[in-house]
KOLTIBA-299972 format. One record per residue (C-alpha): x, y, z; residue in three letters; residue number from 1. Coordinates in nm, 3 decimals. Layout:
<rs>
        x        y        z  rest   nr
        X        Y        Z   Ala  NUM
...
</rs>
This chain:
<rs>
        x        y        z  rest   nr
    0.106   -2.798    2.571   Unk    1
   -0.075   -2.501    2.410   Unk    2
   -0.351   -2.597    2.173   Unk    3
   -0.575   -2.375    1.955   Unk    4
   -0.851   -2.437    2.203   Unk    5
   -0.653   -2.292    2.509   Unk    6
   -0.449   -2.046    2.310   Unk    7
   -0.508   -1.671    2.352   Unk    8
   -0.776   -1.523    2.137   Unk    9
   -0.659   -1.261    1.878   Unk   10
   -0.851   -0.978    1.724   Unk   11
   -0.726   -0.825    1.398   Unk   12
   -0.879   -0.479    1.345   Unk   13
   -0.893   -0.385    0.973   Unk   14
   -0.952   -0.649    0.713   Unk   15
   -0.776   -0.495    0.414   Unk   16
   -0.464   -0.584    0.222   Unk   17
   -0.267   -0.627    0.559   Unk   18
   -0.529   -0.749    0.810   Unk   19
   -0.691   -1.027    0.610   Unk   20
   -0.380   -1.225    0.523   Unk   21
   -0.270   -1.173    0.887   Unk   22
   -0.609   -1.303    1.024   Unk   23
   -0.590   -1.613    0.800   Unk   24
   -0.237   -1.698    0.906   Unk   25
   -0.294   -1.653    1.273   Unk   26
   -0.616   -1.851    1.257   Unk   27
   -0.415   -2.163    1.168   Unk   28
   -0.272   -2.174    1.520   Unk   29
   -0.496   -1.938    1.734   Unk   30
   -0.859   -1.842    1.783   Unk   31
   -0.905   -1.528    1.574   Unk   32
   -1.161   -1.250    1.526   Unk   33
   -1.122   -1.042    1.220   Unk   34
   -1.299   -0.713    1.283   Unk   35
   -1.381   -0.428    1.029   Unk   36
   -1.628   -0.138    1.067   Unk   37
   -1.709   -0.185    0.696   Unk   38
   -2.019   -0.408    0.707   Unk   39
   -2.012   -0.460    0.323   Unk   40
   -1.647   -0.576    0.330   Unk   41
   -1.722   -0.823    0.620   Unk   42
   -2.042   -0.960    0.437   Unk   43
   -1.838   -1.013    0.109   Unk   44
   -1.560   -1.191    0.294   Unk   45
   -1.804   -1.419    0.475   Unk   46
   -1.942   -1.495    0.126   Unk   47
   -1.585   -1.592    0.020   Unk   48
   -1.531   -1.282   -0.198   Unk   49
   -1.209   -1.083   -0.153   Unk   50
   -1.187   -0.767   -0.368   Unk   51
   -0.825   -0.715   -0.274   Unk   52
   -0.728   -1.056   -0.425   Unk   53
   -0.477   -1.093   -0.154   Unk   54
   -0.595   -1.441   -0.050   Unk   55
   -0.722   -1.741   -0.241   Unk   56
   -1.103   -1.817   -0.215   Unk   57
   -1.034   -2.169   -0.094   Unk   58
   -0.788   -2.047    0.173   Unk   59
   -1.050   -1.802    0.307   Unk   60
   -1.325   -2.063    0.294   Unk   61
   -1.105   -2.315    0.491   Unk   62
   -1.021   -2.063    0.754   Unk   63
   -1.384   -1.970    0.811   Unk   64
   -1.475   -2.341    0.837   Unk   65
   -1.189   -2.394    1.089   Unk   66
   -1.319   -2.117    1.323   Unk   67
   -1.202   -1.774    1.196   Unk   68
   -1.474   -1.517    1.280   Unk   69
   -1.517   -1.220    1.060   Unk   70
   -1.744   -0.952    1.203   Unk   71
   -1.831   -0.593    1.204   Unk   72
   -1.991   -0.608    1.553   Unk   73
   -1.778   -0.468    1.843   Unk   74
   -1.914   -0.738    2.068   Unk   75
   -1.690   -0.986    1.891   Unk   76
   -1.388   -0.816    2.068   Unk   77
   -1.521   -0.894    2.416   Unk   78
   -1.306   -1.192    2.506   Unk   79
   -0.993   -1.118    2.302   Unk   80
   -0.659   -1.084    2.487   Unk   81
   -0.450   -0.971    2.193   Unk   82
   -0.547   -0.687    1.960   Unk   83
   -0.357   -0.621    1.636   Unk   84
   -0.435   -0.294    1.450   Unk   85
   -0.392   -0.296    1.079   Unk   86
   -0.608    0.004    0.968   Unk   87
   -0.507    0.265    0.715   Unk   88
   -0.289    0.569    0.797   Unk   89
   -0.372    0.811    0.517   Unk   90
   -0.281    1.180    0.472   Unk   91
   -0.524    1.467    0.438   Unk   92
   -0.566    1.716    0.163   Unk   93
   -0.264    1.915    0.303   Unk   94
   -0.053    1.598    0.302   Unk   95
   -0.045    1.589    0.680   Unk   96
   -0.100    1.257    0.873   Unk   97
   -0.465    1.162    0.924   Unk   98
   -0.472    0.951    1.246   Unk   99
   -0.852    0.914    1.248   Unk  100
   -0.860    0.542    1.156   Unk  101
   -0.579    0.461    1.406   Unk  102
   -0.729    0.663    1.695   Unk  103
   -1.075    0.522    1.625   Unk  104
   -0.948    0.161    1.641   Unk  105
   -0.778    0.254    1.962   Unk  106
   -1.098    0.387    2.104   Unk  107
   -1.283    0.072    2.014   Unk  108
   -1.017   -0.151    2.181   Unk  109
   -1.014    0.062    2.485   Unk  110
   -1.377   -0.043    2.549   Unk  111
   -1.265   -0.407    2.575   Unk  112
   -0.926   -0.370    2.728   Unk  113
   -0.863   -0.593    3.031   Unk  114
   -0.562   -0.636    3.258   Unk  115
   -0.284   -0.828    3.094   Unk  116
   -0.387   -0.757    2.737   Unk  117
   -0.140   -0.678    2.456   Unk  118
   -0.225   -0.427    2.184   Unk  119
   -0.002   -0.441    1.879   Unk  120
    0.000   -0.181    1.602   Unk  121
    0.104   -0.271    1.244   Unk  122
   -0.021    0.047    1.067   Unk  123
    0.267    0.259    0.934   Unk  124
    0.313    0.582    1.116   Unk  125
    0.584    0.816    1.256   Unk  126
    0.813    0.735    1.547   Unk  127
    0.636    0.805    1.878   Unk  128
    0.283    0.767    1.743   Unk  129
    0.214    0.450    1.927   Unk  130
    0.308    0.567    2.274   Unk  131
    0.227    0.934    2.238   Unk  132
   -0.104    0.923    2.043   Unk  133
   -0.259    0.583    2.069   Unk  134
   -0.175    0.480    2.430   Unk  135
   -0.353    0.787    2.584   Unk  136
   -0.670    0.687    2.395   Unk  137
   -0.640    0.325    2.532   Unk  138
   -0.585    0.454    2.888   Unk  139
   -0.873    0.705    2.866   Unk  140
   -1.135    0.460    2.730   Unk  141
   -1.035    0.175    2.945   Unk  142
   -0.941    0.339    3.275   Unk  143
   -0.637    0.109    3.288   Unk  144
   -0.269    0.200    3.328   Unk  145
   -0.013    0.156    3.044   Unk  146
    0.264   -0.090    3.126   Unk  147
    0.094   -0.173    3.449   Unk  148
   -0.245   -0.320    3.342   Unk  149
   -0.189   -0.354    2.968   Unk  150
    0.105   -0.348    2.727   Unk  151
    0.160   -0.235    2.366   Unk  152
    0.389   -0.320    2.077   Unk  153
    0.463   -0.226    1.720   Unk  154
    0.530   -0.464    1.436   Unk  155
    0.533   -0.286    1.105   Unk  156
    0.345   -0.452    0.815   Unk  157
    0.547   -0.548    0.507   Unk  158
    0.274   -0.666    0.281   Unk  159
    0.344   -0.612   -0.094   Unk  160
    0.006   -0.608   -0.270   Unk  161
   -0.003   -0.836   -0.574   Unk  162
    0.315   -1.019   -0.483   Unk  163
    0.251   -1.387   -0.469   Unk  164
    0.612   -1.476   -0.388   Unk  165
    0.715   -1.240   -0.098   Unk  166
    0.403   -1.330    0.112   Unk  167
    0.340   -1.261    0.475   Unk  168
    0.517   -1.561    0.628   Unk  169
    0.820   -1.529    0.387   Unk  170
    0.911   -1.169    0.498   Unk  171
    1.110   -1.122    0.812   Unk  172
    0.906   -0.940    1.081   Unk  173
    1.031   -0.651    1.293   Unk  174
    0.877   -0.672    1.634   Unk  175
    0.887   -0.451    1.954   Unk  176
    0.719   -0.404    2.286   Unk  177
    0.665   -0.148    2.561   Unk  178
    0.851   -0.359    2.815   Unk  179
    1.119   -0.626    2.780   Unk  180
    0.858   -0.892    2.874   Unk  181
    0.604   -0.748    2.623   Unk  182
    0.870   -0.746    2.359   Unk  183
    0.950   -1.103    2.419   Unk  184
    0.586   -1.211    2.418   Unk  185
    0.516   -1.022    2.088   Unk  186
    0.830   -1.150    1.917   Unk  187
    0.724   -1.511    2.012   Unk  188
    0.370   -1.457    1.889   Unk  189
    0.487   -1.348    1.537   Unk  190
    0.773   -1.602    1.532   Unk  191
    0.505   -1.874    1.570   Unk  192
    0.371   -1.791    1.213   Unk  193
    0.655   -1.612    1.036   Unk  194
    0.881   -1.870    0.871   Unk  195
    1.128   -1.609    0.765   Unk  196
    1.197   -1.521    1.121   Unk  197
    1.172   -1.204    1.333   Unk  198
    1.393   -0.913    1.435   Unk  199
    1.322   -0.774    1.777   Unk  200
    1.391   -0.394    1.784   Unk  201
    1.511   -0.241    2.102   Unk  202
    1.216   -0.011    2.124   Unk  203
    0.879    0.077    1.967   Unk  204
    1.010    0.405    1.827   Unk  205
    1.294    0.215    1.658   Unk  206
    1.040   -0.023    1.498   Unk  207
    0.822    0.268    1.388   Unk  208
    1.123    0.447    1.244   Unk  209
    1.247    0.139    1.055   Unk  210
    0.926    0.118    0.867   Unk  211
    0.916    0.484    0.792   Unk  212
    1.257    0.483    0.632   Unk  213
    1.199    0.166    0.431   Unk  214
    0.944    0.347    0.232   Unk  215
    1.114    0.687    0.233   Unk  216
    1.428    0.527    0.094   Unk  217
    1.258    0.362   -0.193   Unk  218
    1.068    0.687   -0.267   Unk  219
    1.393    0.879   -0.282   Unk  220
    1.565    0.627   -0.501   Unk  221
    1.275    0.633   -0.753   Unk  222
    1.264    1.021   -0.734   Unk  223
    1.636    1.023   -0.838   Unk  224
    1.573    0.818   -1.164   Unk  225
    1.257    1.006   -1.224   Unk  226
    1.451    1.332   -1.220   Unk  227
    1.710    1.175   -1.446   Unk  228
    1.419    1.093   -1.689   Unk  229
    1.323    1.462   -1.681   Unk  230
    1.668    1.577   -1.754   Unk  231
    1.743    1.325   -2.020   Unk  232
    1.410    1.403   -2.188   Unk  233
    1.535    1.762   -2.231   Unk  234
    1.867    1.622   -2.377   Unk  235
    1.694    1.379   -2.612   Unk  236
    1.865    1.081   -2.445   Unk  237
    1.698    0.741   -2.377   Unk  238
    1.693    0.712   -2.001   Unk  239
    1.664    0.329   -2.005   Unk  240
    1.972    0.308   -2.220   Unk  241
    2.162    0.528   -1.970   Unk  242
    2.057    0.311   -1.678   Unk  243
    2.143   -0.002   -1.861   Unk  244
    2.495    0.134   -1.927   Unk  245
    2.542    0.262   -1.569   Unk  246
    2.419   -0.075   -1.420   Unk  247
    2.733   -0.244   -1.563   Unk  248
    2.916   -0.117   -1.262   Unk  249
    2.883   -0.369   -0.972   Unk  250
    2.770   -0.117   -0.708   Unk  251
    2.515    0.086   -0.916   Unk  252
    2.161    0.060   -0.782   Unk  253
    1.935    0.006   -1.086   Unk  254
    1.604    0.166   -1.019   Unk  255
    1.368    0.254   -1.298   Unk  256
    1.152    0.565   -1.345   Unk  257
    0.775    0.541   -1.289   Unk  258
    0.461    0.656   -1.122   Unk  259
    0.478    0.633   -0.741   Unk  260
    0.137    0.565   -0.590   Unk  261
   -0.011    0.321   -0.344   Unk  262
   -0.073    0.340    0.032   Unk  263
    0.288    0.319    0.140   Unk  264
    0.563    0.471   -0.068   Unk  265
    0.358    0.778   -0.172   Unk  266
    0.226    0.842    0.172   Unk  267
    0.457    0.732    0.447   Unk  268
    0.745    0.985    0.379   Unk  269
    0.490    1.255    0.473   Unk  270
    0.457    1.109    0.822   Unk  271
    0.829    1.106    0.883   Unk  272
    0.859    1.467    0.744   Unk  273
    0.566    1.577    0.961   Unk  274
    0.726    1.446    1.277   Unk  275
    1.070    1.586    1.188   Unk  276
    0.918    1.934    1.112   Unk  277
    0.736    1.920    1.449   Unk  278
    1.074    1.877    1.625   Unk  279
    1.231    2.170    1.444   Unk  280
    1.397    2.022    1.138   Unk  281
    1.244    2.049    0.797   Unk  282
    1.365    1.754    0.586   Unk  283
    1.530    1.845    0.252   Unk  284
    1.593    1.516    0.072   Unk  285
    1.264    1.349    0.168   Unk  286
    1.050    1.642    0.064   Unk  287
    1.236    1.721   -0.258   Unk  288
    1.199    1.344   -0.353   Unk  289
    0.833    1.371   -0.298   Unk  290
    0.804    1.678   -0.512   Unk  291
    0.964    1.512   -0.807   Unk  292
    0.746    1.201   -0.775   Unk  293
    0.424    1.407   -0.739   Unk  294
    0.512    1.596   -1.058   Unk  295
    0.556    1.281   -1.274   Unk  296
    0.189    1.228   -1.362   Unk  297
    0.192    1.582   -1.518   Unk  298
    0.504    1.511   -1.708   Unk  299
    0.363    1.187   -1.848   Unk  300
    0.047    1.371   -1.979   Unk  301
    0.263    1.647   -2.125   Unk  302
    0.509    1.406   -2.291   Unk  303
    0.212    1.206   -2.433   Unk  304
    0.057    1.518   -2.591   Unk  305
    0.400    1.618   -2.733   Unk  306
    0.438    1.271   -2.896   Unk  307
    0.083    1.303   -3.038   Unk  308
    0.167    1.633   -3.201   Unk  309
    0.485    1.489   -3.353   Unk  310
    0.272    1.215   -3.500   Unk  311
    0.030    1.466   -3.641   Unk  312
   -0.253    1.383   -3.406   Unk  313
   -0.449    1.681   -3.290   Unk  314
   -0.486    1.709   -2.914   Unk  315
   -0.840    1.848   -2.881   Unk  316
   -1.098    1.598   -2.973   Unk  317
   -0.854    1.298   -2.993   Unk  318
   -0.947    0.958   -2.837   Unk  319
   -0.685    0.809   -2.611   Unk  320
   -0.708    0.462   -2.454   Unk  321
   -0.537    0.431   -2.118   Unk  322
   -0.454    0.074   -2.011   Unk  323
   -0.419    0.022   -1.636   Unk  324
   -0.589    0.207   -1.346   Unk  325
   -0.409    0.062   -1.047   Unk  326
   -0.091    0.197   -0.867   Unk  327
    0.109   -0.110   -0.968   Unk  328
    0.110   -0.431   -1.171   Unk  329
   -0.100   -0.741   -1.104   Unk  330
   -0.322   -0.603   -0.828   Unk  331
   -0.673   -0.441   -0.823   Unk  332
   -0.540   -0.180   -0.566   Unk  333
   -0.615    0.169   -0.695   Unk  334
   -0.522    0.352   -0.373   Unk  335
   -0.326    0.671   -0.459   Unk  336
   -0.301    0.567   -0.821   Unk  337
   -0.157    0.846   -1.033   Unk  338
   -0.363    0.735   -1.337   Unk  339
   -0.653    0.965   -1.249   Unk  340
   -0.416    1.273   -1.247   Unk  341
   -0.293    1.191   -1.598   Unk  342
   -0.648    1.143   -1.718   Unk  343
   -0.757    1.473   -1.561   Unk  344
   -0.467    1.655   -1.730   Unk  345
   -0.548    1.509   -2.073   Unk  346
   -0.911    1.598   -2.040   Unk  347
   -0.819    1.956   -1.954   Unk  348
   -0.663    1.978   -2.297   Unk  349
   -0.969    1.841   -2.475   Unk  350
   -0.866    1.480   -2.502   Unk  351
   -1.139    1.203   -2.474   Unk  352
   -0.998    0.940   -2.252   Unk  353
   -1.119    0.581   -2.199   Unk  354
   -0.960    0.377   -1.916   Unk  355
   -0.945    0.001   -1.933   Unk  356
   -0.826   -0.223   -1.654   Unk  357
   -0.944   -0.585   -1.652   Unk  358
   -0.854   -0.611   -1.267   Unk  359
   -1.063   -0.317   -1.166   Unk  360
   -1.441   -0.368   -1.187   Unk  361
   -1.507    0.003   -1.256   Unk  362
   -1.280   -0.001   -1.568   Unk  363
   -1.316   -0.365   -1.678   Unk  364
   -1.549   -0.303   -1.973   Unk  365
   -1.359   -0.375   -2.292   Unk  366
   -1.329   -0.069   -2.522   Unk  367
   -1.474   -0.067   -2.872   Unk  368
   -1.243   -0.162   -3.159   Unk  369
   -1.107    0.089   -3.408   Unk  370
   -1.205    0.385   -3.176   Unk  371
   -0.872    0.532   -3.064   Unk  372
   -0.584    0.751   -3.196   Unk  373
   -0.347    0.650   -2.915   Unk  374
   -0.319    0.348   -2.674   Unk  375
   -0.100    0.416   -2.373   Unk  376
   -0.009    0.142   -2.126   Unk  377
    0.047    0.282   -1.781   Unk  378
    0.022   -0.046   -1.579   Unk  379
    0.138   -0.360   -1.741   Unk  380
   -0.061   -0.634   -1.573   Unk  381
    0.040   -0.980   -1.691   Unk  382
   -0.315   -1.032   -1.812   Unk  383
   -0.264   -0.758   -2.064   Unk  384
    0.020   -0.932   -2.244   Unk  385
   -0.223   -1.105   -2.467   Unk  386
   -0.404   -0.793   -2.569   Unk  387
   -0.357   -0.677   -2.930   Unk  388
   -0.369   -0.305   -2.901   Unk  389
   -0.385   -0.249   -3.280   Unk  390
   -0.732   -0.387   -3.262   Unk  391
   -0.849   -0.068   -3.074   Unk  392
   -0.680    0.186   -3.296   Unk  393
   -0.844    0.377   -3.585   Unk  394
   -0.541    0.340   -3.812   Unk  395
   -0.198    0.181   -3.766   Unk  396
   -0.050    0.449   -3.988   Unk  397
   -0.184    0.751   -3.808   Unk  398
   -0.196    0.619   -3.455   Unk  399
    0.028    0.558   -3.156   Unk  400
    0.100    0.256   -2.940   Unk  401
    0.298    0.357   -2.632   Unk  402
    0.423    0.201   -2.299   Unk  403
    0.515    0.434   -2.013   Unk  404
    0.859    0.285   -1.945   Unk  405
    0.956    0.244   -2.303   Unk  406
    0.808    0.547   -2.470   Unk  407
    0.753    0.822   -2.200   Unk  408
    1.004    0.780   -1.917   Unk  409
</rs>
């Protein structure tokens, strides 16, 4: 009988939105080391403070008391036999994949790789990346042979920041491995903590591709309704009313217009497009969808200024209150938020902008009352439902209260 004491020791590399919940869940059944190169992040977690708000303080405290080790020292990896990589996979200024964190994590693992070890990647990337880019780093650093001395797998993360219902264990997990035996081992490992079950993909590339298209599909669907919003704005038609009418048909997919940010949907399609272009096919639908969604912050700023002029509010020198700084509701996650682009565009036109978001420390200072010509809600956190926006406006008669989905898109 396998107990926690004689179970394999797992190392989770990356303690962000994905890695921390994973480390806590695995630590209920296995010996776990959570590793992150960010010393400040590790110190805060050991002090029971999670800036991502992904886990409850008591849950974190209990996990540490029960043996979860959180460390920024590479020595903590020395006796681990399973490594799971959950580091970021961003894009660079040219919107090309930046594999630096992924390859750096692979390099660190390679130093502590032993025969029989499994390395599992969860970071979203393009098909082929695990075997073509990461495995050579593992082999070079360790001196061991792939699929002879060590094995790899890919199990794409499906964490939804801020979602307290669809949590880690309640989302079906796709798994894969570099050999049939490795695939079985990795699938069983995740099945031991994922109550929603697992789906064993036939290959690592299939698993990688499945994650890439999950996000690309959502990006394209949102870009379609965003483009509709642009068209209907020219026609003077209420987009939400059109969507409501169309949704009366049973097979209509009711997506809503909005700003597409975050670390997944606004980034991952570029990974798939990059690999496709490398192989000789330049994607049309994926890239056009990205273009529409990248344009939306500028449209929002332009529409806001147009509404201000219609109300008789002069653009230059006006005071605008922006509510919400994150990329989505009910999370402090500001990664790839489009709010800064809107703020920058307004400031270029002489608007004085104040951003207020109670979930983000940088923007949590409450604005002064009776100070603003306009209040625009870009991110509707639940905590904001109790805010009386009129309190912040100079005059109800000559001011504007707007909400992005009701007034802009």
